[in-house]
N, C-alpha and C positions, 0 to 999 in steps of 0.2 A: 417510316413510323412517324406519325404526326404527334409530336410532343405537346402541341397546343390543345389536343383533345385526348388526354390520357384515359378518360372514361370510355371513350369509343374503343381505344386500343385494348383495354382490359376486357371489355365485352367481346371483342373480336377474338382475342386469345382464348377466353373461356369457351366461346362457341366452338372454336376449332378443337378444343380438348374434350368436348362432350362426346360421350359414347354410350353404347348399349351394353348392358351387363345383366346377368341373371342374379337372382337372390343369393345363390351359393357363393358368388364372388364378392358379396357384400357382408357376409356373416362376421368376418373378423372386425370390420369397422363397426358393425352393430354391437359386438361384444365389448368393444372399447368405448362405446357411447359416442361415437363420432359421426353418426348418420343424421342428416336432417332431411325430412320428407317435405317435398314441395307439392302443394296442392295442384290438381290438374289444370285449373284455370289461371295458374300463375306462371310467369315466364321463368324457366329454370336458370337461364343465363343471367337474367336480371337479379334473381335471388342470390346467385353465386357472386355476382359483382358487388352487391351490397355487403356481403360477408367479407370479401377480399378488401374492399375499401373501408372496412370497419365502420360502416354506417349503423351505429348502435341504435339510433332513433328509428330508422327505417326497418331494421331487423326486428326490433321490439314491437313495432306496430304490426308487422306481418305475423309475428308470433301470436299476438293478441287476436288478430283477425283469422287465425287458422290457416294462413297461406304458407307458413313454415311451422314445422313441429319436429321435435325429437321423435325418432321411431320408437313406438311402443312394443312391448313384448307380444301383445295380441296381434299387431300388424306383422311382426316378424314371423310368428307362428303361421298366420294365414298365408303369407308370401312363400314360406318354406313349403307348406302343403300344396299350394297352387303352382309352384315353380315359376313365380312371377319374374318378369323382366322389366328393366328400368332404363331410362336415360339417366346418366350420372355425370357429374363433373366435380373435380376436386377444387375446393376453396380452403386450402390447408389452414388448420388441421382437419377441417370438416370435409365430408363427402356429401354432396347434395344429390338427392335422387327424386325421380318422378316416375311413377308407374306407367308403363306402356299398356294401354288398353287395346283390345282387339280392334283392328282396323286403323290403328295409328301408323300411318306410312311415313311420318316425319322422323321417326326414331332411327 
């Protein structure tokens, strides 16, 4: 572990902990208000790292830009109906999710 680059280590750990999950596995976190949606053109691991590192300015900027958002009831309803799947990573207490679109083989 390279302690001179803790940011790289955090990102590596978060990347290793990223997995695939269906909406049904995220409903509890949604009900608790602990889900953050990451826009498709935004790096999920980078977003989680900013949360873990308590980068308030960076997170606030991404919220204002729409790169991060709390999951809305309308999104939840659509995802429930569609049986959506996501890439997800825990950045306690949050769970960050990014929808997997058809043809996304990286998930």
